[in-house]
NUFIDO-114612 format. One record per residue (C-alpha): x, y, z; residue number from 1. Coordinates in steps of 0.5 Angstrom, whole numbers, padded with zeros to 4 digits. Layout:
BEGIN
PT    xx    yy    zz num
PT     X     Y     Z NUM
...
This chain:
BEGIN
PT    xx    yy    zz num
PT  0000  0000  0000   1
PT  0003  0006 -0002   2
PT  0003  0012  0002   3
PT  0000  0019  0000   4
PT  0004  0025  0000   5
PT  0000  0032  0001   6
PT  0002  0038 -0002   7
PT  0004  0044  0002   8
PT  0000  0049  0005   9
PT  0003  0054 -0001  10
PT  0001  0049 -0006  11
PT -0006  0048 -0003  12
PT -0007  0055 -0004  13
PT -0007  0055 -0011  14
PT -0013  0050 -0012  15
PT -0019  0053 -0015  16
PT -0024  0049 -0011  17
PT -0029  0052 -0006  18
PT -0025  0050  0000  19
PT -0019  0054 -0002  20
PT -0023  0060 -0005  21
PT -0028  0062  0000  22
PT -0024  0065  0005  23
PT -0018  0070  0005  24
PT -0011  0067  0005  25
PT -0010  0068  0012  26
PT -0015  0063  0014  27
PT -0014  0056  0015  28
PT -0020  0053  0012  29
PT -0023  0046  0015  30
PT -0030  0046  0013  31
PT -0032  0044  0006  32
PT -0032  0036  0006  33
PT -0026  0035  0000  34
PT -0019  0032  0001  35
PT -0013  0035  0001  36
PT -0010  0029 -0002  37
PT -0008  0028 -0009  38
PT -0013  0024 -0014  39
PT -0012  0017 -0015  40
PT -0007  0015 -0021  41
PT -0012  0011 -0025  42
PT -0017  0017 -0025  43
PT -0012  0022 -0027  44
PT -0010  0017 -0033  45
PT -0017  0017 -0036  46
PT -0018  0024 -0035  47
PT -0012  0026 -0039  48
PT -0014  0021 -0044  49
PT -0021  0024 -0045  50
PT -0018  0031 -0045  51
PT -0012  0029 -0050  52
PT -0017  0026 -0055  53
PT -0022  0032 -0054  54
PT -0027  0027 -0051  55
PT -0031  0033 -0047  56
PT -0038  0032 -0050  57
PT -0045  0030 -0046  58
PT -0046  0025 -0042  59
PT -0052  0020 -0042  60
PT -0053  0013 -0040  61
PT -0046  0010 -0038  62
PT -0047  0002 -0037  63
PT -0040  0001 -0035  64
PT -0041  0005 -0029  65
PT -0047  0001 -0027  66
PT -0042 -0005 -0028  67
PT -0036 -0002 -0024  68
PT -0041  0000 -0018  69
PT -0044 -0007 -0018  70
PT -0037 -0010 -0018  71
PT -0034 -0005 -0012  72
PT -0041 -0006 -0008  73
PT -0040 -0014 -0009  74
PT -0033 -0014 -0007  75
PT -0033 -0009 -0001  76
PT -0040 -0010  0002  77
PT -0043 -0017 -0001  78
PT -0048 -0013 -0005  79
PT -0051 -0015 -0011  80
PT -0055 -0010 -0015  81
PT -0059 -0010 -0021  82
PT -0056 -0007 -0027  83
PT -0063 -0005 -0030  84
PT -0064 -0001 -0023  85
PT -0059  0004 -0024  86
PT -0058  0011 -0026  87
PT -0054  0017 -0026  88
PT -0055  0024 -0025  89
PT -0050  0030 -0023  90
PT -0049  0030 -0015  91
PT -0053  0027 -0009  92
PT -0057  0033 -0008  93
PT -0060  0033 -0015  94
PT -0061  0025 -0014  95
PT -0064  0026 -0007  96
PT -0069  0032 -0009  97
PT -0071  0028 -0015  98
PT -0073  0022 -0011  99
PT -0077  0026 -0006 100
PT -0080  0030 -0012 101
PT -0082  0023 -0015 102
PT -0085  0020 -0009 103
PT -0088  0026 -0004 104
PT -0092  0032 -0006 105
PT -0092  0039 -0003 106
PT -0093  0039  0004 107
PT -0092  0032  0006 108
PT -0088  0031  0012 109
PT -0081  0029  0011 110
PT -0076  0026  0017 111
PT -0069  0026  0018 112
PT -0065  0025  0025 113
PT -0060  0031  0027 114
PT -0055  0033  0028 115
PT -0055  0032  0020 116
PT -0052  0034  0014 117
PT -0055  0041  0013 118
PT -0056  0040  0005 119
PT -0062  0035  0007 120
PT -0066  0041  0010 121
PT -0065  0045  0003 122
PT -0067  0038  0000 123
PT -0074  0038  0004 124
PT -0075  0046  0002 125
PT -0074  0045 -0005 126
PT -0080  0040 -0005 127
PT -0084  0044 -0001 128
PT -0084  0039  0005 129
PT -0085  0040  0012 130
PT -0079  0038  0016 131
PT -0080  0033  0022 132
PT -0073  0032  0026 133
PT -0072  0026  0030 134
PT -0066  0027  0033 135
PT -0060  0022  0034 136
PT -0060  0019  0041 137
PT -0053  0019  0044 138
PT -0050  0015  0050 139
PT -0043  0016  0053 140
PT -0041  0008  0053 141
PT -0045  0006  0046 142
PT -0044  0013  0042 143
PT -0050  0015  0037 144
PT -0056  0011  0035 145
PT -0063  0012  0032 146
PT -0069  0014  0036 147
PT -0074  0008  0034 148
PT -0079  0010  0039 149
PT -0079  0017  0036 150
PT -0078  0015  0029 151
PT -0084  0010  0030 152
PT -0088  0016  0033 153
PT -0087  0020  0027 154
PT -0088  0015  0022 155
PT -0095  0014  0025 156
PT -0096  0021  0025 157
PT -0096  0021  0017 158
PT -0089  0022  0015 159
PT -0088  0020  0008 160
PT -0080  0020  0007 161
PT -0074  0019  0012 162
PT -0067  0021  0009 163
PT -0062  0017  0012 164
PT -0055  0019  0013 165
PT -0051  0012  0012 166
PT -0046  0013  0015 167
PT -0048  0019  0018 168
PT -0045  0026  0017 169
PT -0043  0030  0021 170
PT -0042  0025  0027 171
PT -0039  0019  0023 172
PT -0044  0014  0026 173
PT -0045  0007  0022 174
PT -0052  0004  0023 175
PT -0052 -0003  0025 176
PT -0055 -0008  0021 177
PT -0060 -0010  0026 178
PT -0062 -0002  0027 179
PT -0063 -0002  0019 180
PT -0067 -0008  0019 181
PT -0071 -0005  0025 182
PT -0072  0002  0020 183
PT -0074 -0002  0014 184
PT -0079 -0006  0018 185
PT -0082  0001  0021 186
PT -0082  0004  0014 187
PT -0085 -0002  0011 188
PT -0091 -0002  0016 189
PT -0092  0005  0015 190
PT -0091  0006  0008 191
PT -0085  0011  0009 192
PT -0080  0012  0003 193
PT -0073  0011  0006 194
PT -0068  0015  0002 195
PT -0061  0013  0004 196
PT -0055  0017  0003 197
PT -0049  0013  0002 198
PT -0044  0017  0000 199
PT -0039  0016  0005 200
PT -0040  0009  0005 201
PT -0033  0007  0002 202
PT -0030  0011  0008 203
PT -0030  0006  0013 204
PT -0025  0005  0019 205
PT -0022 -0002  0021 206
PT -0027 -0006  0026 207
PT -0033 -0003  0023 208
PT -0038 -0006  0018 209
PT -0042 -0002  0013 210
PT -0049 -0005  0011 211
PT -0052 -0002  0004 212
PT -0060 -0001  0006 213
PT -0062 -0004  0000 214
PT -0058 -0011  0001 215
PT -0062 -0012  0008 216
PT -0068 -0016  0006 217
PT -0075 -0015  0002 218
PT -0077 -0010  0007 219
PT -0071 -0005  0005 220
PT -0072 -0007 -0002 221
PT -0079 -0005 -0002 222
PT -0078  0002  0002 223
PT -0071  0004  0000 224
PT -0068  0008 -0006 225
PT -0060  0009 -0005 226
PT -0057  0016 -0007 227
PT -0049  0015 -0007 228
PT -0043  0018 -0011 229
PT -0035  0016 -0012 230
PT -0034  0024 -0011 231
PT -0033  0024 -0003 232
PT -0029  0018 -0002 233
PT -0024  0019 -0008 234
PT -0025  0027 -0008 235
PT -0028  0028 -0015 236
PT -0034  0032 -0013 237
PT -0032  0037 -0018 238
PT -0033  0032 -0024 239
PT -0041  0032 -0022 240
PT -0043  0025 -0022 241
PT -0048  0021 -0018 242
PT -0052  0015 -0018 243
PT -0059  0013 -0016 244
PT -0060  0005 -0014 245
PT -0067  0001 -0013 246
PT -0068 -0006 -0012 247
PT -0076 -0006 -0013 248
PT -0079 -0007 -0019 249
PT -0085 -0002 -0017 250
PT -0080  0004 -0015 251
PT -0075  0003 -0021 252
PT -0082  0004 -0026 253
PT -0083  0010 -0022 254
PT -0076  0013 -0023 255
PT -0077  0011 -0030 256
PT -0081  0017 -0031 257
PT -0076  0022 -0028 258
PT -0074  0027 -0033 259
PT -0071  0024 -0039 260
PT -0065  0029 -0038 261
PT -0063  0027 -0031 262
PT -0057  0023 -0034 263
PT -0055  0028 -0039 264
PT -0054  0033 -0033 265
PT -0048  0029 -0030 266
PT -0041  0030 -0033 267
PT -0038  0025 -0038 268
PT -0031  0026 -0034 269
PT -0035  0025 -0028 270
PT -0038  0018 -0030 271
PT -0031  0016 -0033 272
PT -0027  0018 -0027 273
PT -0032  0014 -0023 274
PT -0031  0008 -0027 275
PT -0024  0009 -0026 276
PT -0025  0010 -0018 277
PT -0029  0004 -0017 278
PT -0025 -0001 -0022 279
PT -0018  0001 -0021 280
PT -0017  0005 -0015 281
PT -0018  0001 -0009 282
PT -0011  0001 -0007 283
PT -0011  0009 -0007 284
PT -0017  0008 -0002 285
PT -0014  0004  0002 286
PT -0008  0008  0003 287
PT -0013  0014  0004 288
PT -0017  0011  0009 289
PT -0010  0009  0013 290
PT -0008  0016  0013 291
PT -0015  0018  0015 292
PT -0015  0013  0021 293
PT -0008  0016  0023 294
PT -0011  0023  0023 295
PT -0017  0022  0027 296
PT -0013  0019  0032 297
PT -0009  0025  0032 298
PT -0015  0030  0033 299
PT -0016  0026  0039 300
PT -0009  0027  0042 301
PT -0009  0034  0040 302
PT -0016  0035  0043 303
PT -0014  0032  0050 304
PT -0007  0036  0050 305
PT -0010  0043  0048 306
PT -0017  0043  0049 307
PT -0019  0038  0055 308
PT -0026  0041  0056 309
PT -0028  0039  0049 310
PT -0032  0032  0048 311
PT -0030  0028  0041 312
PT -0032  0021  0039 313
PT -0027  0018  0034 314
PT -0032  0017  0028 315
PT -0033  0010  0025 316
PT -0033  0013  0018 317
PT -0032  0019  0014 318
PT -0026  0024  0015 319
PT -0030  0029  0019 320
PT -0029  0030  0027 321
PT -0035  0032  0031 322
PT -0033  0036  0037 323
PT -0037  0039  0042 324
PT -0034  0045  0045 325
PT -0040  0047  0049 326
PT -0036  0047  0055 327
PT -0032  0053  0053 328
PT -0039  0057  0053 329
PT -0039  0060  0046 330
PT -0046  0058  0042 331
PT -0043  0059  0036 332
PT -0036  0057  0037 333
PT -0034  0056  0029 334
PT -0036  0064  0028 335
PT -0032  0066  0034 336
PT -0026  0062  0032 337
PT -0026  0064  0025 338
PT -0026  0071  0027 339
PT -0021  0071  0033 340
PT -0016  0065  0031 341
PT -0017  0065  0023 342
PT -0019  0058  0023 343
PT -0025  0056  0019 344
PT -0029  0050  0021 345
PT -0037  0048  0020 346
PT -0042  0051  0025 347
PT -0045  0046  0029 348
PT -0052  0049  0029 349
PT -0052  0049  0022 350
PT -0053  0041  0023 351
PT -0059  0042  0027 352
PT -0061  0045  0034 353
PT -0057  0039  0037 354
PT -0051  0042  0034 355
PT -0050  0048  0038 356
PT -0044  0049  0041 357
PT -0040  0044  0036 358
PT -0036  0045  0030 359
PT -0034  0040  0025 360
PT -0027  0039  0023 361
PT -0025  0036  0016 362
PT -0019  0032  0018 363
PT -0017  0030  0010 364
PT -0011  0034  0010 365
PT -0004  0034  0013 366
PT -0002  0032  0020 367
PT  0001  0039  0020 368
PT -0005  0043  0018 369
PT -0009  0039  0023 370
PT -0004  0041  0029 371
PT -0004  0048  0027 372
PT -0011  0049  0027 373
PT -0013  0045  0034 374
PT -0007  0049  0037 375
PT -0009  0056  0035 376
PT -0016  0054  0037 377
PT -0014  0052  0044 378
PT -0010  0059  0045 379
PT -0017  0063  0045 380
PT -0020  0058  0049 381
PT -0015  0058  0055 382
PT -0018  0056  0062 383
């Protein structure tokens, strides 16, 4: 497994992505969920080949991508997908909104579990739904979990759809198979659609198990739609390609009536980069996960040393650290840190009411940058 080398801060500042252009140059940016790692060589190779051949036209149906994803899912999760129940679009947000449009109507109750990826709120707003929050529950010894009594009450009260984050952004929690089976049973009983956002699924740490929602049983296949992408795990978000997957003939038939231009909204470069990711970039992914595993431990060590009143549970997946700074009595700590220490984190309250007093830190970067960010933050929170 070849180690990943990371560009210097000066080199990173030359990048044109949102992470490196949103803030002034004196701000160390750690909110946007993209990696500072170099792109995998097989992905670079296919992109160079296509550019050299001036192969930059429209995308549409790409059967090779369905085959590549199916192979990756089989190898990594023992999940066999139906190639006929697979389509592509530009990104997971577009996929989620289009699925909601198909299976809900304006005014429907759509549930989620905070703290959760803030874009989900925008998905619900975009389809004119009513957001129902069933927060995650947390215990000191067991970590995070779905609130099944709350979910059943919400489903019984008329929720039409539930957006599942699997693995969960920002807390890094992976629902167990038993939890997902319980969720599928409830969804089947109450006629609730489960949209499972599985974009972080390849980013699982050793000792943990990810279970695709559609791989569970007949109940999950009837109730579920998976939206996912190679964009997060292989750092190719700018190439715009996501996947929508079903495992039920009725769901698949309904999705066939999505606008015909849904696949055309994806990027040709993104589709073929995703093929290279799923088919040929497992070694790179393994190296990235190894470095991320070291980084999540580094975050833990640095917080223990420099911010001892902070609370942090190492994530089981993702490259995101969810850090509770409420003991330092700043309701919006990210705003205070940005103004005072010139470090940019994501504001916890953006992820729902349970996020007040928290920050989200992206540790898909160099140990030096992580160390700089936490030590500089600690200087403004001295006890």
